[in-house]
N, C-alpha and C positions, 0 to 999 in steps of 0.2 A: 360454697365454702363458708363456714361460720367464722365470725369475727368476735373474739372475746374482748369487747370494748371496756375501757375503764370509765366510760361516761355514764351518766344517768340516762334515762329514757329520753328526756328533753334537755340536752346539754345547753349550757349557757352560750350565747352567741360568740363571746370571746374565746371560750374553749374550742368551739367549732372552728373559729378563725385560725387559732393556733395549730390545730391538727391539719387543716387544709393548707396552711402556709408551709408546714413541715412536709406534707406530701408533694405540694407543687414545687418546692425547692428540689426535691429528689427527681421529680419528673423532668423538670427543666434541665437538671444536671445530666440525667440519663440521655437526653437528646443531644446535649452540647458536647459531652466529653470525647466522643469518638471523632468529632469533626472540628474541635476547637483548636485554633492556632492563631497567633498574632505576629505581625512582622516586626515588632518593636524590640525583640530580644535576639541575642546571638543564636540561641536555639529556639526555633519558633514553635516547638511542640511541647517538650517535656515540662519545662518550667511553667509554661502557660497552663497546661493541664493540671499540674500540681496546685497552682494558685487557685484555679477554678474549683478543684477538689476541696481544698481547705475552706474556701468561702461558702460554698453551697452546703456542704455537709455540716459545718458548724452552725450555720443559720437554721438548717433543718433540726439539728439537735436542740438549739435554743428554743425553738417553737414547740418542739415535742415535750421538752421538760416543762415549759411554761404551761402547757395544757394540763399536765399532771398536777403541778403545784396549784393552779387555779381551781381545779376540781377537788383538791385535797385528797388525791388518790395516787397511790404508787402501784404501778402495773408493770410486772417484769416476767418475761418468759424465761424459763430455767431448764437447763439440762447439763449434766456434768461435762458433756462434750463441748459446750459453749465456752468453758473456761480455757480451752486450748488457745483461743485468740488472745485473751489477756496474757496468757503464759508466753505466747509467741512474741507479743510486744515487749514483755519483760525481758526476754532473752536479747532482743534487739537493743533495748535500752542498756542492759548490763554490758553488752558487747561494745557499745559506743563509749560507755563510761570507762571501762578498764583499758581500752585501747587508745583512748584520748585522740581520736582521729578528727575531732573538730567539726567544722561546718559541713564537710563532705558526708559525714555519718548522720549528723543531727538534722540537716535540712536537705542536703543533696546538691550536687553541682556537676556540670559536665556530663549530663545524661544519666546521673546516678540518683535522681530524685525518687525514682520508683522504689528504691530499697531503703530509703532513709527512715530515721526514727519518726519524723513528722508524718510521712506518708503512711507508715504502718499504723501509727496512732489514729489518724483520720480513717484509715481503712477499717480498723476495729470498731470505731464509732458507726461507720456505714453498716457494718455487719449487724450491729445491735439495733440500729434504726430499721433496717429491712426486716429483721427478726420480728419486730413488733408491729410494723405497718403493713406487711405483706399478707396478713391473714384475710384481708378483704379482697374479694375477687376482682373488683373493679380497679383496685390499686395495681395488681399484677398486670391486668390488661393494659392499662395506660402506660405502665412501665415498659412492657414489651412493645407497645406501639411506638413509644418514644425511641426505643432501641432500633426497631425496624426502620423507622423514618430516618434516623441518623445513619443507619447502615446503608440505606439506599443512596444517600448523599455521599457518604464515604466511598461507596463502590463507584459512584459516578466520577468523583474526583480521581480515583485510582485508574479507572478505565481511560479517562482523558489523558492522564500522565503517561500511561503505558502505550497509548496510541499516538502520543506526541501532539495531542490537541491542546494547545495552550490557551486556557480560558481565564486564568488568573493573571493579574498584572505584575505580580512580584517576580523578581529575578530568581529567587530560590525555587519558585514553583515551575520553572521552565524545564527542570530536570525530569528525565524519564522515571526516576525513582521517587519523585515527590508524592507523598500522600499524607493524610491527616492522622495516621496512626503511628508511624515510625518507619522502620525499614520495610522494603517490599514484602518480605516474608512475614513480618509481624502483621502487616495489613491482611495478608492471606489467612493467618491464624485467627485473627479477630473475626473475619468474615466467615471462616469455617464454623465458628461457634454460632453465629447468627443463622447460617444456613441450616445447621442441625436444629436450632431452636424453631426456625420457621417451618421446617418439615414436620417437627413434632406438633406444632400448633395446628398445622394443616390437617394432620392425621387424627388428632384426638379431640379437638374442640368442636362443639356443635355449630356455633355461629362464628364464622370466620370472615374477615375482610379479604375476599379472594384477590382482588386487584393488588391490594397492598402486599400480601404475602407472595404472590407470583412475582411482582417486581423485586421484592427483597431476595427471593431465591434466584431469580434470573440474573440480576446484577452481580450478586455474590459469586455465582457460578462462573460468570464471564470473567471476573477478576481472577478466580482460581485457574481457569484455563489459560489466561494470559501469563500467569506466573509459572504454573506447572511445576510445583515443588512437591516432592513425594510426601513430606510431612503433612502438607495441607490435605492431600487426598486421604491419607491414613486417618487424620483427625476427623474428617467427614465420615469415612467408612466406619470407624469405631463407634462414633456417636450414633449413626443410623443403625448399626448392628444392635446397639443397646436398645434403641427404640423398637426395632422389630422383635427382639426377644421379649421386651415388656408387653408388647401387643399380643404376642403368641401365648405367653403365660397368663395374661390378664384379658383374654379374648372376650369373656362375658361382660367385662367392664368397658373395654376400649374398642373392640372390633365391631362397632355397630353399623358402620358404613364403609364397606370394603373398597368402594370406589375411591375413597380418600387416600388409599395407600398407593395409588398409581404414581402420583408425583414423587413421594419419597423414594419409591422403588426405582423410578427412572433416574433420580439423582444418584442413588446408590450404584446402579449399573454403570452410569457414565463415569462416576468417580473411580470405580474399579477398572474401567477401561483405560482411563488416563493415568492410573497408577502403573499399569503394565506397559502401556504404549505412550510415546511422547505426544503431547498435544500439538496439533497442527497450527494452533493459534498462539503458541508461546512467543513472547517477545524477548529480545535479547537485551539484557541490562547488566550492569556490573554485578558480579557475584558477591554475595555477602560472605566475608571471610571471618571466621571465628576460630579460636583454639580448638584443636581436636580433642576427642575424649581422653586419649592417652596423655596428651600434654596437660589438659585440665586436671586430670587425676594426680599427676606428678606435682603440679603447683599446689593443689589442695593438701597433699601429704606434707610437702615442705612447709606450707603455712602452718599446719597444725604443730609441727615440730618447733617452729620459730616463735609462734604466738600461743594461743590457747586452743587446746584440743576441744574444749567444751564450747567456747564462745567465739572462736575464729579470730580474724584480724580486725573486725569492725565493719558495720554496714557501708557498702559502696567502695570498699578498699581493694577490690579485685585488681584494679589497675596497678596498685603498688605491688601486690603479690606477683602479678605477671612480670613486671619489670625486674623484680628481685630473683625470681625462681625459674624464669623461662629457660628453655634448652638452648644451647649454642647452635643447634641445627637451624634455628630460625635465621641465623646470619647468612645462610646460603640462599635465602628467599628474598623477594622484593619487600617483604614486611619486616625486615630486621630492625627497623627503627620505629615500628608501630607498637604502641602500648595498648593492648586490648583491655577494655574495661569490664569485660564479663566473659564467662565461658559460653560455649555454644549450647550449654545445658543448664537450665535455670536451677535445678536442684544442686548441681555442683557449685554454681556461683554462691548459693546459700550456704552450702557446706563449708566452702572456703572462707567466707566472710562472717558467718554466724556460728560456725562450729557444729559439733554433733548435736547439741541441744537444739539449735535453730532448725537445722534440716530435719531432725527427728520429729519435732513438733509439727513442722510443715507437712511431712509425709503422713503423720498420724492424723492430721486434720483431714486429709484426703480419704484415708481409710475409714475414719470414724463417720464421716458424712456419707460415704458409700454404704456403710453398714446401716445408717439411719434410713437411707432410701430403701434398702432391701427389706428392712424390718417393717417399714410403713406399707410397702407393697404386699407383704405377706399377711397384713392385718385384714380384717373383714370390712373395714371402712372403705367406702367408695367415693366419698366426697372429693378428696384431693387427688384421686388416682390420675385423672387426666392431666392435672397440672404437674404432677410428679413425672408423668410420662414425657412431658416437654423438657423438664429441668434435668432429670437424671442423665439423658444422653449427652447434654451439653457438659455436665460435670465430668463424664468420661473423657470427652475431648479436652477439657481443661487439664485433667490429670495427665493425659498423654502429652500434651504440648509442654507442660512443666518439666517433664522428664527428657524430652527430645528437642526442645527449643528454648530460647532465652525469653526474657520478659521485658516489659517497659511499663509506663504509667497506665496506658489503656488496658493492657492485659492484667495488670495488678488489680485495677478497679473491678474488672470482670470477675476475678477470683473472689474478692470480698462480697460482691453483689450476689453471685449465685450461691455462695455458701450461706448467706443470710436468707435467701429464698428457700433453700432446702431446709434449713433449721426451722423456719416459720411453718412450712408445710408439714414437716414430720413430727414436730413436738407440740403438744397441747398443754404441757405442765406450766402453770403460771403462779406467780405471787401477786396477790390482789389485796392491798392493804389500804384502809381508809384512815387518813391522817387526822380527820376531825374528831376521832374518838379520843385522842390524847392531844391536848392543846400544845404542850411543849414540843411534841414531835413535829407538829405542823410548823411551829416557829423555827425549829432547827432546820427543817427542810427548806423554809424560805431563805434562811441565812446561807445554807449551802447552795441554793439556786443563785443567789446574788453573787456568791464567790465564783461559782462556775461560769456565770454570765460575764463576770469581770475577766476571768481567765480566757474566755472565748474572745472577748474584744481585744485583749492584749495580744493574743495569737494573730488575730486578724490585722491588728495595727502593725505588728512586726512583719507579717507576711507582705503587707502593702509596702512598707519601707524597703524590704528586700527586693520587691519587684521594681520599685522606682530606681533603686541602685543598679539593677540589671539593665534597665532601659538606658541609664547614663553610660554604663560600660559598653552597651551595644552601639551607642552613638560614637564612642571613641573608636571602636573597631571600624565603623563605616567611614569615619573621618580619615583613618589611616589608609583604608583601601582607596579612598578618593584622592589621596595625595595631599591632604591638608597639612598645615605646619605642625611640628611636634608640640609646640606650645598649646595649640588648640586641643590636640589629642590628650595631652597631660591634664588639661583643665577638666575634661570630662572624667578622666580616670580619678582625679582627686575628689571629684564630687561622688563618684561611686564608692570610693574608700570612706568618705565622710558618712555616707548613708548606711554602709554595711562594713563595719570594722572587723568582721570575723571571716571574711572571704579571702583566702590566700591568693586566688587567681587575680583579684583586683590589685593587690599589693605587688604581686610578681610583675604584672604588666606595667604598673606604674614605675617599678624599678627599671624595666626595660625601656620605657619611654624616657625616663631621666637619663639613662645611659646614652640614648640617641642624642639628647641635648648636649651631653658632654662631648660626644663625637663631633657634633656640629661645631662646637666651640673650638675644639682642638684642630679642626680642619681649616679654620680661618688663618690666613697667612698674616697674622698680627703678632707683634711682640707681646709676650706674656707680662703685662703690667701687674703691679701689686693688687690693684682693684679687680682686674680680670682673674688673677690667680685666686683671690678670695671667693669670687663668684663661682669659679670652677670647684673649689673645695666645698662650698655650700651645696652645689649640685650633686657632687659625688656623695656627700654625707646624706643628702636626702634620698638618693638612689639606694645607698647602702641600708638606710633605716627601713625603707620600703621592702627591700629584699630580705632583711633580717626578720622583719615582721612576718613575711610570707613563710620563712623557714620555721619560725616559732609557731605559727598557726598550723602548718602542715609539714612537720619535719620528715615525713616519709615520702613526700613528693619530690622526685628527682629533679623536676623542672625548676623548682624553687632554688635548689642548691646550684644548679647550672647558671641561672641568672645572677645569683649572688657572686659566683666565681667570676663571671664575665665583667661585672661592675668593678670588682677588685682588679681584674686584669687591666681595665681601662685606666685605673687610678694608680698604676705603679709609679708614675712620675710625680704624683701629687701627694700620696699618702705613704709614709714609711711603713714597712712591713706588709704592704698591700700584696706583694708577690706571695708571701707565705700564707696569707689568708686565702688567696685565690687557689693555691695548691691544696689547702685543707678542704675548701668547698668542693673542688673537683674530685678529691679523694672520697668525700662523703657521697657525692653523686655516683661515683663509680661503685661504691659499696652498695648503694641502693639499686643499681642496675649493672651488675658485674659482667654481663655478656655484651654490653654496648661498647664498641671500640672507639666511640667518639671521645670518651672521657680520658682514657690513657693518652690519646692523641693530643688533647688539649693540655694535659699535664706536660707532655713532651714539648709542646710549643712554648710553654712558659720557661722550661729549662733552656731551650734553644735560644729564645729571645734574650734570656739572662746571659748566656755565653757570648752572644754577639755584642751586647752592651759592654760587657767586661773587656772584650777584645778592643772595642772602639773607644774605651775610656781614655781620654788624653792624660789623665793623672796616673794611669796604670796602677790602680789601687788593689787589683786582684792578681794573684799569682797565676802562673801557667797551669799549676795543678788544679786550681779552682775552676779555671776556664775549661780545662779538659774534662773535669768531673761533671760540669754542666752539660757538655757535649755528650758525655757517656750516658748521663741520666736521660737526656732527650732521646738518644738512640734506643736506649733500653725500653722506654715507654712506647715509642713508635713501634718497636718490634712486638711488644705486648699487645698492642692494638691489632697488628697483623696476625698474631697468634689467635685472636678472637675471630677475626674476619680477614682471610688472606687476600681478598680483593678490595680491601678498604682503600679507596683512592687517596684520601687525605693523608693517611699515614705513609703511603708510598711516596707521595709528593714531598712531604716534609723530610723524609729520608734523603730524597734527591737534593733538596736545598741544603740539608745538613752536610752531605758528602761534598757538595760544591764548596760550602763554606770552609771545610777542612782541606780542600784541595784534592779530594779523592774522586777525580773526575770519572775514572773507570767504574767505580762503584755507583756513582750517580747515574751514569748511562745504563748500567745493568738494571738498576732499580726502575728507571724510566721505561726501559724496554718491557719489564714485567708489568708496569702500569698500563702500557699500550696494549699488551695482550689481554688484560682484563677489560679494557674500555676501547674496543676496536673502532667505535664510531665517534670517538671524542676527538675533534679536530685539534683542540688546543694541546692535547697530550702529544699527538704526532708532531705538531709544529715545534713544541718545546724540545722534543727528542732531536729534531733536526738541528736546532740551535746548539744543543750539547755536542753533537757530532762536529759542528763547525768550530766550537770552542776547543775541543780536544785536538782536531786537525791532524789526525794520524793519516797514514798512507791511503787507506780506503774510505776515510770518513767523508770525503766529498761525494763519493758514490752513494754512501749510506744516507747522507743528508738529502741528496737528490731524490732518492726513493721515498723517504718519509714526507718530503715537501709535496711530491706528486701524489702520495696517499692522502695528504691533507686536502689537496685540490680536488681529488676525486670525491671527497666527502663534502667539500665546500668550494665550488669552482671560483667564487669571488673573494676568497680569503686573501686580502690584500698583502699581508705580510708574507704569507707562504709564496705568493707570486714573486714578490720582491726578492726574497732570499733564494728562490729557485733561479731567478735571473742572475743573482750574485754567484751561485754555484756554477752555472753555465759560463759565466764570465771567467771564473777562476780556472775552469777546465779548458778555456780557449775557444769555446763554441760561441763566438760572437753573434752569429746569425740567429741562433736560438735565443741567446740572451736579449738581443734587440727585439725579437718578436714578443718575448715575455714582458719586457719593460713597456712595450707599446700597449700591451693589455692593461698593465698597471696604470699607464697614463690615461687610458680610456675611463678607468674607474676613478682616477683622481687627476682630472685635466689641469687643475690649478696648482698642483704640487710642484714647486720649483726644484726640489731635490730629484724628483723623477725626471723632469725635463733636462736637468743638468746631466744626470746619469745617461739618458738616452743619447744626448749629444756626444758624450765621451765615448760611448760604445760605437757610435757611427764613425767616429774619428779613429777607431781602433785602439783606444787607450784602455788599459786594464788596471783597475785600482786594487792594490794589495790590502788596503784597510778593510776590515770586516764591515758589512752593511749595518745600519742602525734600523730600528723599528720605525715603520711609517705610521702605525697606529698603536696606541697603548693597548696591550693585551689585557683581557680580564684576569682577575686573580684566579689562577687555576685551582687552588685549593678550595675556593668557595664554590666551584662548579662540580666538585667531586662528591 
């Protein structure tokens, strides 16, 4: 393979150093990015891979530009197709600008780093670097060896996780689904690419590292057998089919050693076998759940209507679109409260977030580079045929996976990398300009190089700051999980906010942390002094400021509005008009996620709480009509929640409480019976239903109460309150022997309880108490468990 160098025959040592530094930056990166993870962040993969991506690619760019400036030579490979990548970046940039989606689109957060403006920008740089550096045969060899070595390690970690061999000391690495790529299926997709590449290398190259390639193929295939996902097998089959067709039509160039085809053919046959029949080695792990094609298509169409048909809703914003436009049918599934951040199909995710232009350019890139490969293969040149025979099958697999699976940082990098390799192999057209012919041009180039270098270091500096802030946020999360004080947690959150003032998640969590501080203060059984009242007001103000900053940074994020509403809810006794602000915030949250029954339930709870306060107001400042209107509004919103999700327990239970408050005990019992039918194994629901029967105390209510208390004990035999009240029922029915046996069981569970001892003595004396029993243990808040 020829290399059109921009160097002189004897390049200056500094020039040689710059080129080698640029190449080594890429080789090290190719080895690291599939296996790279760090335990210091909340997400151990994506943000770390993105940070690695930014640092290594920008350093490689800096050295590559430095080599050209020092030699006073501009060297640029050109083809009209290569403009598609800057155009794709331009669409991503415009989409982020017009939709004003902030940090999520520009940098990426919550596993959306792979589609951000920053990642696409660095990906385009990687494409152009590979385009110019991959003309040397040894560069490609070392690049592939780095990928194969990394793939072997990645496969090894995947095998250990799938077989539950715990070799890493981290808690997150103990899961069967842990790997260094992403989801289990994304690991399989990545390894299917390497498997096809290794088979192509084995079949077409003269000198091959046999042991190295066999290990890569073997380990990758073992992982695919353990996962056994049809998309993985099709990815391998399509790639190998492309390889075989190339070898068939280019037999005079490629089919020099037919024995080399035995291994790829074996892999092809086995892949076809496992596509048709289940793998006997398949491991059972949690299935990856993603929106279906039909649901994704509907969300895409609704997004185009609401936002821009051409530019979509902005990079990384699929989670917002899903929340706003998902079908109500999801409320009948266990995933009714899950906000999916991507479609199950990468091209639909792009179409939704980047519009027709974004996905159109993306598809055109695939087709154009496919065409470049075919054109090169039809030419009479034979120098690059073997390399193209390796790369072209992988490109087929990449195209297939982009249409039938989703993406992440690792797969996104693979896309830019192999596009650059194809461009380098297929295109020879170059711009080769000597700057020393015109002095002012060289001076201008030096100034531009200084400016670009400054920009690179600014990006690196900001990326470092962002990473340090993420570490501080992760420390806050770990402190919360370990049960640390809320003051310690908020200290770390404040540091994260200080280091990165554009990340809405940090502000939202800080608002939640301050809300917990307010709850702790209000839970103290102390008189609210003037000084303590001022402190509470300052806490509430700080929490509100944090939550408002979060909604300002990401106004489309429903979670930000929910936290803001809850802070206002907590401040109703401290800040005037807090209730109306809480209602407005929950209304906004409901607008952003109209199929979620949680928000109308929360609005109803605010009206319900307001009605109770007005009822209990000693000054009687509210009229009867105002109180009844609040009750009516509360009931209306609870019923709206049930219209969205008929088995939503919180709304059912709030209606039970509302009916009780209004004295509508029959309605309360009817609603609790409905709730019990939806939650057959919830002991607290059955127990509360029994209490309602006792409270109503109709003719057959003792029998009904007995049945539900017995049902509670079938689910939880040591439920102390259910035993206690079942004993009370038997006492009221005159079954003293049964009552004594039941209370004796209660006494075994609570031998020091004087009330139980006293009750047992009364029963043994034949005394029956008419007063209703009281709870022995405080029950958990039922609404919080639903």
